[in-house]
C-alpha positions in Angstrom: 107.4 129.0 120.7 105.6 125.7 121.5 107.0 122.8 119.7 104.7 119.8 119.2 106.3 116.7 120.7 105.3 113.6 118.8 106.7 110.1 119.4 105.3 107.5 117.0 106.5 104.7 119.3 104.5 106.1 122.3 101.3 104.2 122.7 98.3 106.5 122.8 95.8 103.7 123.4 94.3 103.3 126.8 93.4 100.1 128.7 89.8 100.7 127.6 90.8 101.0 124.0 92.8 97.7 124.1 89.9 95.8 125.9 87.4 97.1 123.3 89.7 95.8 120.5 89.9 92.5 122.2 86.1 92.4 122.7 85.7 93.0 118.9 88.1 90.1 118.2 86.2 87.9 120.7 82.9 88.7 119.0 84.2 87.6 115.6 85.6 84.4 117.1 82.3 83.8 118.9 80.6 83.3 115.6 82.2 79.8 115.5 82.6 79.0 119.2 83.3 75.3 118.7 86.3 75.9 116.5 87.6 79.0 118.4 86.9 78.2 122.0 90.6 78.1 122.9 91.1 81.5 121.3 88.1 82.9 123.1 89.4 81.6 126.5 92.8 83.0 125.8 91.6 86.5 124.9 89.3 86.6 127.9 92.3 85.7 130.1 94.3 88.5 128.5 91.5 91.0 129.2 91.5 90.0 132.8 95.3 90.5 133.0 95.0 93.9 131.4 92.2 94.9 133.8 94.5 94.0 136.8 97.4 96.1 135.5 97.9 99.8 136.0 97.7 102.0 132.9 101.5 102.6 132.7 102.3 98.9 132.7 99.7 98.2 130.0 101.2 101.0 127.9 104.7 99.6 128.3 103.7 96.1 127.4 101.5 97.0 124.5 104.0 99.5 123.1 106.4 96.5 122.8 103.7 94.3 121.3 102.8 97.0 118.7 106.4 97.6 117.8 106.9 93.8 117.5 104.0 93.5 115.1 105.3 96.4 113.1 108.6 94.6 112.7 106.8 91.4 111.7 104.7 93.2 109.1 107.9 94.7 107.6 109.7 91.3 107.6 106.7 89.6 106.1 106.5 92.3 103.3 110.2 91.8 102.6 109.9 88.0 102.5 106.9 88.2 100.2 108.7 90.7 97.9 111.9 88.6 97.8 109.7 85.6 96.9 108.2 87.5 94.1 111.7 88.8 93.1 110.7 92.4 93.4 113.6 94.8 92.9 112.6 97.2 95.7 113.2 94.5 98.3 116.7 94.0 97.1 117.4 97.7 97.3 116.1 97.9 100.9 118.2 94.9 101.8 121.3 96.7 100.5 120.4 99.8 102.4 119.9 97.8 105.6 123.2 96.0 105.1 125.0 99.4 104.6 123.5 100.8 107.8 124.9 97.9 109.7 128.5 98.5 108.5 
């Protein structure tokens, strides 16, 4: 029997995919070059760095970046829910605390 192996933390994107995403961001920022010139320079530098790295290194680094953003999105949602006094956030906080014990 062939069991499908799936690891949601494993990055499936390639260097090409990441550079295309950065190109897309750069195009949006280019609509207002005078305000965004620092961001445009930064993303171009990041693209150069990615092009110089091997595929495995890019995958390792971007896996960490994606995981970090996922954590930030979760923490942001929790902070927003706490600020709005939503009960589900309190329940998740209790679950999180129990898991630490």
